[in-house]
PALOVO-894783 format. One record per residue (C-alpha): residue in one letter; x, y, z. Coordinates in Angstrom, 3 decimals, always signed. Each point is the difference from the previous one (the first is absolute). Layout:
 code     east    north       up
    A        X        Y        Z
...
! end
This chain:
 code     east    north       up
    X  +33.385   +2.735 +212.212
    X   +0.675   +3.343   +1.672
    X   -2.670   +2.624   -0.671
    X   +1.420   +3.565   -0.189
    X   -1.163   +2.385   +2.670
    X   -0.090   +3.705   +0.773
    X   +1.246   +1.096   +3.441
    X   -2.433   +2.196   +1.906
    X   +1.047   +2.698   +2.468
    X   -0.748   -2.419   +2.866
    X   +2.473   -2.483   -1.453
    X   -2.769   -2.382   -1.002
    X   +0.351   -1.592   -3.439
    X   -2.901   +0.447   -2.419
    X   -0.179   -2.762   -2.646
    X   +0.043   +1.573   -3.431
    X   -2.945   -2.099   -1.246
    X   -3.263   -0.137   +1.919
    X   -3.383   -1.531   -0.667
    X   -2.596   +2.673   -0.621
    X   -3.541   -0.825   +1.022
    X   -2.185   +2.921   -1.193
    X   -3.401   -1.101   -1.269
    X   +0.496   -3.686   +0.929
    X   -1.962   -1.664   +2.750
    X   -1.338   -3.247   +1.445
    X   +1.655   -3.269   -0.822
    X   +1.674   +1.601   -3.007
    X   +2.151   +2.329   +2.046
    X   +0.836   -2.853   +2.417
    X   +1.147   -2.179   -2.892
    X   +2.020   +2.937   -1.313
    X   +1.702   +0.639   +3.359
    X   +0.885   -3.681   +0.312
    X   +1.336   -0.124   -3.559
    X   +2.081   +3.130   +0.651
    X   +1.491   -1.162   +3.282
    X   +0.653   -3.502   -1.358
    X   +1.776   +1.572   -2.984
    X   +2.233   +1.977   +2.326
    X   -1.510   +3.498   +0.056
    X   +0.243   +0.728   +3.734
    X   -1.909   +3.286   -0.449
    X   -3.792   +0.571   -0.053
    X   -1.765   +3.339   -0.523
    X   -3.579   +0.681   +0.999
    X   -2.158   +2.843   +1.415
    X   -3.124   +0.437   +2.071
    X   -1.636   +1.388   -3.169
    X   +0.651   -3.273   -1.857
    X   -2.400   -1.784   +2.362
    X   +2.037   -3.214   -0.126
    X   +2.106   +0.207   +3.186
    X   -1.945   -2.754   +1.794
    X   +0.466   -2.452   -2.880
    X   +3.679   +0.904   -0.276
    X   +0.378   -0.502   +3.719
    X   -1.401   -3.517   -0.230
    X   +2.551   -0.857   -2.699
    X   +2.902   +1.611   +1.877
    X   -0.803   -2.090   +3.067
    X   +1.356   -2.955   -1.908
    X   +3.502   +1.599   -0.225
    X   +2.665   +1.319   +2.368
    X   -0.944   +3.637   +0.652
    X   +3.655   +1.042   +0.216
    X   +0.559   -1.177   -3.582
    X   -2.581   +2.399   -1.449
    X   +0.387   +3.737   -0.443
    X   -3.576   +1.161   +0.407
    X   -1.400   +3.382   -1.073
    X   -3.408   +1.546   +0.521
    X   -1.434   +3.479   -0.485
    X   -2.437   +2.362   +1.682
    X   -2.746   +1.600   -2.088
    X   +0.070   +3.783   -0.420
    X   -3.368   +0.343   +1.771
    X   +1.685   -1.446   +3.113
    X   +2.945   +2.376   +0.272
    X   -0.930   +1.854   +3.178
    X   +2.028   -1.136   +3.060
    X   -2.487   -2.355   +1.641
    X   -1.158   -1.546   -3.255
    X   +3.557   -0.815   -1.080
    X   +0.567   -1.865   +3.254
    X   -3.337   -1.819   -0.292
    X   +0.525   -0.842   -3.675
    X   +3.409   -1.492   +0.710
    X   -1.261   -2.083   +2.883
    X   -2.906   -1.247   -2.087
    X   +2.379   -0.942   -2.833
    X   +2.195   -1.891   +2.450
    X   -3.046   -1.916   +1.299
    X   -1.109   -0.942   -3.472
    X   +3.466   -1.013   -1.075
    X   +0.567   -2.050   +3.147
    X   +3.270   +1.652   +0.934
    X   +1.259   +2.291   +2.762
    X   +2.069   +2.256   -2.274
    X   +0.335   +1.267   -3.584
    X   +3.350   +0.248   -1.684
    X   -1.211   +3.093   -1.831
    X   -3.082   +2.205   +0.384
    X   -0.851   +2.516   -2.654
    X   -2.303   +3.001   -0.438
    X   -1.919   -1.344   -2.989
    X   -0.775   +3.431   -1.522
    X   +0.681   +3.545   +1.149
    X   -3.104   +1.780   +1.322
    X   +0.110   +3.822   -0.015
    X   -2.979   +0.093   +2.381
    X   +2.025   -1.479   +2.883
    X   +3.101   +1.430   +1.695
    X   +3.043   -1.915   -1.188
    X   +1.774   +0.784   +3.240
    X   -2.828   -1.702   +1.888
    X   +0.255   -3.051   -2.208
    X   +3.759   -0.247   +0.374
    X   -0.289   +0.392   +3.751
    X   -2.286   -3.059   +0.014
    X   +2.472   -1.923   -2.185
    X   +2.754   +0.858   +2.495
    X   -2.166   -1.325   +2.853
    X   -0.483   -3.293   -1.878
    X   +3.697   -0.199   -0.642
    X   +0.869   +0.730   +3.675
    X   -2.428   -2.683   +1.128
    X   +1.555   -2.553   -2.330
    X   -3.185   -0.519   -1.972
    X   +1.752   +1.112   -3.192
    X   +3.703   -0.380   -0.731
    X   +0.167   +2.450   -2.879
    X   -2.144   +2.942   -1.122
    X   -0.652   +1.181   -3.530
    X   -2.354   +1.706   -2.408
    X   -1.675   -0.867   -3.286
    X   -0.974   +2.107   -3.003
    X   +1.850   +3.055   +1.387
    X   +1.493   +2.624   -2.255
    X   +3.500   +1.343   +0.801
    X   -1.655   +3.005   +1.581
    X   -2.229   -2.117   +2.229
    X   +2.847   -2.319   +0.874
    X   +2.262   +2.878   +0.989
    X   -2.749   +1.346   +2.274
    X   -0.438   -3.414   +1.648
    X   +3.743   -0.284   +0.509
    X   +0.052   +3.425   +1.620
    X   -2.658   -0.796   +2.595
    X   +0.686   -3.687   +0.645
    X   +1.929   -1.188   +3.045
    X   +0.617   -3.345   -1.759
    X   +1.853   -0.322   -3.317
    X   -2.264   -0.365   -3.059
    X   +1.318   -3.321   -1.257
    X   -2.043   -0.447   -3.186
    X   -2.078   +1.806   -2.565
    X   -2.210   -2.471   -1.909
    X   -0.949   +1.634   -3.311
    X   -1.285   -0.913   -3.404
    X   +3.073   -0.793   -2.031
    X   +0.433   -1.904   -3.237
    X   +1.544   +0.600   -3.474
    X   -2.789   +2.393   -1.018
    X   +0.182   +2.003   +3.293
    X   +3.583   +0.284   +1.277
    X   -0.235   +3.299   +1.977
    X   +3.714   +0.812   -0.017
    X   -0.257   +3.107   +2.163
    X   -1.953   -1.812   +2.716
    X   +2.273   -3.028   -0.099
    X   +3.100   +2.202   +0.206
    X   -1.397   +1.808   +3.058
    X   -0.694   -3.315   +1.702
    X   +3.570   -1.120   -0.737
    X   +1.427   +3.245   +1.398
    X   -1.922   -0.466   +3.247
    X   +0.691   -3.773   +0.418
    X   -3.627   -0.819   -0.620
    X   -0.464   -3.372   -1.701
    X   -2.257   +0.061   -3.061
    X   -2.580   -2.732   -0.296
    X   -1.856   -0.486   -3.260
    X   -3.729   -0.424   +0.397
    X   -1.487   -1.207   -3.291
    X   +3.491   -0.776   -1.365
    X   -1.638   -1.662   -3.030
    X   -2.389   +2.965   -0.591
    X   -2.808   -2.463   +0.765
    X   +1.214   -2.041   -3.017
    X   -0.515   +2.896   -2.438
    X   +3.749   +0.315   -0.587
    X   +0.024   -3.542   -1.429
    X   -1.346   +1.581   -3.179
    X   +3.127   +2.145   -0.374
    X   +1.884   -1.020   -3.179
    X   +3.396   +0.294   +1.673
    X   -1.107   -2.209   +2.869
    X   -1.370   -2.593   -2.379
    X   +3.206   +0.037   -2.096
    X   +2.170   -0.501   +3.071
    X   -2.261   -2.766   +1.329
    X   +0.479   -1.809   -3.291
    X   +3.774   +0.554   -0.015
    X   +0.454   -1.255   +3.551
    X   -2.713   -2.672   -0.195
    X   -1.679   +1.457   +3.072
    X   -3.490   +1.214   +0.860
    X   -0.458   +3.769   -0.475
    X   -0.564   +0.237   +3.796
    X   +3.448   -1.444   +0.611
    X   +1.601   +2.507   -2.358
    X   -1.668   +2.973   +1.694
    X   +0.702   -1.238   +3.541
    X   +3.643   -0.788   -0.811
    X   +0.424   +3.517   -1.371
    X   -1.411   +1.576   +3.151
    X   +2.164   -2.120   +2.294
    X   +3.099   +0.963   -2.007
    X   -1.044   +3.623   +0.674
    X   -0.045   -0.716   +3.799
    X   -3.757   +0.131   +0.268
    X   -1.864   -2.366   +2.314
    X   -2.772   -1.637   -2.030
    X   -3.389   -1.232   +1.245
    X   -1.539   -1.981   -2.860
    X   -3.513   -1.359   +0.616
    X   -1.550   -3.039   -1.568
    X   -2.876   -2.288   +0.791
    X   +1.743   -2.866   -1.858
    X   +2.486   -2.066   +2.038
    X   +1.876   -0.765   -3.206
    X   +0.408   +3.712   -0.740
    X   +0.954   +0.682   +3.660
    X   +2.812   -2.471   -0.433
    X   +1.150   +1.281   -3.363
    X   -0.022   +3.606   +1.283
    X   +2.658   -1.124   +2.450
    X   +2.235   -1.638   -2.614
    X   +2.217   +3.052   -0.398
    X   +3.335   -0.835   +1.480
    X   +1.799   -2.634   -2.051
    X   +0.125   +1.956   -3.228
    X   +0.992   +3.497   -1.083
    X   -0.951   +2.686   -2.482
    X   +2.481   +1.941   -2.098
    X   +0.521   +3.647   +0.876
    X   -1.315   +1.144   -3.369
    X   -3.191   -1.941   +0.533
    X   -0.524   +1.553   +3.410
    X   +0.585   +3.402   -1.589
    X   -2.646   -0.806   -2.650
    X   -2.532   -0.289   +2.821
    X   +1.363   +3.200   +1.598
    X   -0.995   +1.750   -3.227
    X   -3.640   -1.206   +0.177
    X   -1.031   +2.551   +2.619
    X   -3.015   +1.975   -1.117
    X   -1.306   +1.273   +3.363
    X   -3.093   -2.167   -0.255
    X   -1.536   -1.246   +3.260
    X   -2.501   -2.823   +0.274
    X   -1.308   +1.040   +3.427
    X   +1.918   +2.927   +1.540
    X   -1.564   +2.774   -2.082
    X   +0.780   +3.659   +0.781
    X   -3.482   +0.700   +1.435
    X   -1.685   -2.129   +2.633
    X   -3.572   -1.265   +0.053
    X   -1.264   +1.514   +3.238
    X   -3.527   -1.344   -0.372
    X   +0.660   -3.402   +1.564
    X   +0.457   -1.088   +3.567
    X   +3.769   -0.529   -0.149
    X   +0.939   +3.451   +1.209
    X   -2.793   +0.519   +2.495
    X   -0.660   +3.537   -1.228
    X   -2.905   -0.713   -2.270
    X   -2.771   +2.604   +0.242
! end
C-alpha cells in the first residue's frame, strides 16, 4: 500500500497520515507508536511540551530511523535564539536521533522576536539538525510575518482543523504560499463523532466516525495527525486508502463548518507557564 504524501519545499515527502501523541505517555505511547509504525504510518508527531519524547525515542529505536518522518515542536516560552537551539538538542537527545524531519514553533509568542526565533531555526537547518522548519497554530497574519523574516521556507502550518472548524481563509493562504496544512485535533478530540452527518455517513459506509472524518480531510489535501491510546484505533485510523467517499458525501462534511474550536480559542490563557510571560 502506498500512502499519499505532500511534497515539502525541501523535496522531502510528508506522509499524509501521522500518529499524534498529545496527552499520551509511558508504555501507552510506546504501544501506540509501535502499532502505528507496524500498520504503515511512517510519520510520528510529538513535542517537548508533550513530555513523552523519551518514551517515543525508546520505541523508535526498534525501527529504521530513515523509515520514519519525525516531528517535534519547541514551546513558546523557549523561542529566544539560544533556547530554540537548546530545546531542539534536548528533543534530539530524548528521541535518540541526530536529526528531526520537521521542527515546529508550537505556538506563536508575541513576547519574543519572531525574527530571532526564525534565525535560530535557520541555524538548526544549516547544521542539519532539522530537515524542515514549520509553525503551529499560526494565523495567516502570523504565518506571513514568519515567511517574511525566515531564511528557510516555512514548510508546514499545523493548525486545529476538522469539520466543525475548517478555516477556509487560513487554509487558502497556506495553499497560496506552498505551506502544507497539518490537522491537529482532526477529530475535534472525538467531539465531532456526535455530529449527525458524521454518524449517518459512518453507518452508510460501515466505518467508524473517525475514519469518515479523516478520509474527508485527506480528500481535501490535509495532513491528519489522529491520536489514540488504543492500538486497535491507531490501526483503524490508518485504514483510509482502499475505499472512497462520494463527492456529495464529502460536500456534506464541507457544509458542517461552524467555526467551533476545541482548543485553539481566539484568546490565549496567559496565566500558565507555556508562554514564559506569566507575571
